[in-house]
Structure formats: C-alpha cells, structure tokens
C-alpha positions in Angstrom: -26.7 10.3 9.1 -25.6 9.3 5.5 -24.5 12.4 4.6 -21.9 12.3 7.6 -20.8 9.2 6.7 -20.0 10.5 3.3 -18.2 13.3 4.9 -16.3 11.1 6.9 -15.0 8.8 4.4 -14.1 11.8 1.9 -11.8 13.4 4.9 -10.3 10.2 5.2 -9.5 9.6 1.7 -8.1 13.3 1.1 -5.9 12.9 4.4 -4.5 9.6 2.9 -4.0 11.3 -0.2 -2.2 14.5 1.3 0.0 11.9 3.5 1.2 9.6 0.8 1.7 12.2 -1.6 3.8 14.1 0.9 6.0 11.0 1.5 6.5 10.1 -1.9 8.0 13.9 -2.8 9.9 13.3 0.3 11.2 10.2 -0.5 10.6 8.8 3.0 10.1 5.6 4.4 6.3 5.4 3.7 6.9 6.6 -0.2 6.2 4.4 -3.1 8.8 4.2 -5.8 7.5 2.5 -9.2 10.2 3.6 -11.2 13.2 0.5 -11.8 16.5 1.7 -10.1 20.0 0.9 -10.2 22.8 0.1 -7.9 24.6 3.2 -7.2 28.1 1.7 -6.8 28.4 -0.7 -9.8 25.4 0.4 -11.9 23.9 -3.1 -12.1 19.9 -3.0 -13.0 18.3 -4.1 -10.0 15.2 -6.9 -10.5 11.5 -5.3 -10.5 10.8 -8.6 -8.7 12.9 -8.4 -5.3 13.5 -11.2 -2.8 14.3 -9.2 0.4 17.7 -10.5 2.0 17.3 -8.3 5.4 14.2 -7.6 7.4 14.5 -4.0 7.0 14.1 -4.8 3.3 11.3 -7.0 3.8 9.5 -4.3 5.9 10.5 -0.9 3.9 11.9 -2.2 0.5 15.1 -1.9 -1.5 17.4 -4.6 -2.7 20.8 -6.0 -2.1 23.0 -5.8 -5.2 23.5 -9.2 -6.6 26.9 -8.2 -8.0 28.6 -6.2 -5.4 26.4 -6.6 -2.3 25.6 -3.0 -1.7 22.4 -2.3 0.2 20.2 -0.4 -1.7 16.7 1.6 -0.4 13.7 1.6 -2.7 14.9 5.0 -4.2 18.4 3.9 -5.5 20.3 5.1 -2.6 22.9 3.3 -0.5 21.7 2.9 2.5 24.3 4.4 5.3 25.6 2.7 8.3 24.1 5.3 10.3 
C-alpha cells in the first residue's frame, strides 16, 4: 500500500513538472517569468514588486507602465486588443 502511494506521488509530481516546463517554454498564461522586464513602448524598467491595475493583471501577471500606461504581460510583451 505504501509503495502505491509513493508511486502515485512520483507520477503526480512528474506530470506537474512536465506541465510547468512546457508552459514556461511556450510563454503561456500558466508560465512563470522570473526575469525583470521593460516596457516594449518606452523602455521603462518595470518594478519587481507589482501592484495590479486590472483584474487580468491580478490573475495572470503583468504590469501597466507608469510612464506610457502600456499594458504589458509577464513576459514583457504588449497586451493586444484582441
């Protein structure tokens, strides 16, 4: 019984690792960006500690540039209208 639990835990952790790794490489919504980014319009360095300005920023990460008000995702790309 204990062996089954250990195997189950290992499989779940492996699946989580593969999922997170794939999302990080794809730069999807679920990924994690640990690097500091800049505004794509004006080049202003965005703060490491952020205060979300919109609901989408609070849920998925990103910033609103304090200089030009450009909305930027967590990877430093400008958020499109579509």
